[in-house]
N, C-alpha and C positions, 0 to 999 in steps of 0.2 A: 504494500500500500504506500502510495506516495503522499506527500504532504499537499499535493495539488489535486486531490480527489474531486469527484463530480459535485460534491456538496459545496455550496458557497455560503458565506456568512454575510449577514446584514444586521448590524447592530447587535451582534452576539447571538443571533438566531441562525440555525442551520436550516436550509431549504429542505422540504420533504423528500425531494429526489436525491438527497445526499447519498454518499457511498455506503451501501449496505454492509460491505466488508469492514469498513472503518467503524461503523456503529457497533457491529458485533465484536470487533477487536477491543474497542474501548470498554464495552460491557464485560467481556471476558477478563480483561486485565484488572478491572476494578473488582470483579468477583473474586479472582484469585488473591488479590491483595487484601480483601476484606475477610475471606474465609480461611485462608492458610493459617493465619495466627490463631484462629479459634480451634484448630484441630490439635494443637498442643503436641502431645507425645504419641498421637495415633500413628502407627507405622505407615509409612508411605503417604502421609498427609491426604490430599484430595483423592488419590487413587484408592487408598485404604478406606476412606469414607464411602466412596462409591461402591466398593465391594461389600463393605459391612451393610450398607443400606440395601443392596440387592439381595444379600443373604437373609436379612431380617424380613424384608417385605416381599421377596419373590419366592419362587419354588423351583429353582433350577435343579434338575436331578443329579447332575455331576459337576465336578470341578471344571471339566472341559466345556460343558454347556454354559456354566457361569462365565467363563472366559469369552466364549462366543457371544453371549448376550451383551456383555459389556464392551466387546471389541478390543479385548486385551490379549496379546500373544500368550499362548498356553504356557510357554516356558517362563515368561515374566510373572504370570499368574501364580505359578508354583512358589516363587520366591516371596511374593506378597502374602500369599496364604500362609506360608511357613512363619513369617513374622507376625501375622495376626494370631496364629495358633500360639506362638511363644508368648504373646502379650495376653493370652487368656481370653481373647474376644470371639474366636471361632474354633471349631474343631472339625476334623474329618471323621465322617461316619460311613460305615458300609451302606451302600444304597440297597434297600430291601428288594428293589426290582432287578438289580444287577450287582451281585456280590463282588464282582471284579472292580466295580467303580466306587468312587468315594463321593459322598454328598457333603457339601460344606454347610454347617449349621452354626448359628450364633449360640454362644454360651449365655447364661443369664447376665454375666458381666458385660458381654458384647451388646446385648439388647439394651441394658441400662445406659451404657456408654453412647450408643447410637441415639437413644431418646434425648439425652442431654445435648449431644452435638446437633441434632436436628433442630432443636429449639434455638440454639445459638446461631446456627446457619440461617434459619428462617428469619431471625431478627436482622442479620446482616443483609440478607436479600431484600427485606423490606426497606432497609436503609438505602440500598442501592437504587431501589425503584421508587423512592419517595416523591419523585416528580409525578407519579401516577396515583390516582385514587385507589382505595382498597378494591373496588370493582375492576378497575383497569389492571391492577396487579394480578388479580385472579384470572382475568381474561388473557393477559399476556402469558402467564404461566401455562394456561390451557393451550393456547395457540402454539407456544414453543414446544410443549410436550407432544402435541399432535404432529407437528412438523418433524421433530426428532424421531418419533416412532415410525413415521412413514418412511423417512430416509434410511432408518436402520432396518426397514422391512421386517418388523417384529411379527412373529407368528401370532395370529389371533388367539389361539388356544393358550398360549403362555404369555399373553400381552398384559403387563401391569398397566400399560398406558390406557387400554380400553376401560379398565376398572376405574382409573383415575378420571378419565373423561366422563364416565357415567356419574361419578360422584360430583363432578363440577358442572354437569349439564344445565342445572337450574340457575347458574350464575348469569345475571343479565349482562349483555354486551355493553361496553362503554358507549356513551353518546358522543 
């Protein structure tokens, strides 16, 4: 992204047709800067948080399926899971459907840790999105989730996004 993107400024305001990539980059950078310090001693910071959240809220049958769902290389996933196990946040269990495979499950400590982190991360996200009303933030999250799930081509049967969209379907669109 260059400093001369398609978005132009007039009196401190960016035109609506501004550079989409620049907007995403600014938001991602601000997100990382706000959330990373909240993750404290969590192994692998943001990646560890995403894995822990997927383990607590999802139902991936194997470590390989978890890696594929999150788009993480399987060999990298092994190291991250090892560190989360060592921290007492997750454990590997035999998959009842396939005893050769291991399913990653959260420990009680892992579930408590995630609940605490989710609250702090949500507050940081709300701070980043404070230019939006509560309804606009909810709509933004819904639209972002829908777009990300479609791009990841998430399977409908294992799609946490569909459940989240259903839960948020009654939120009125911003005016």
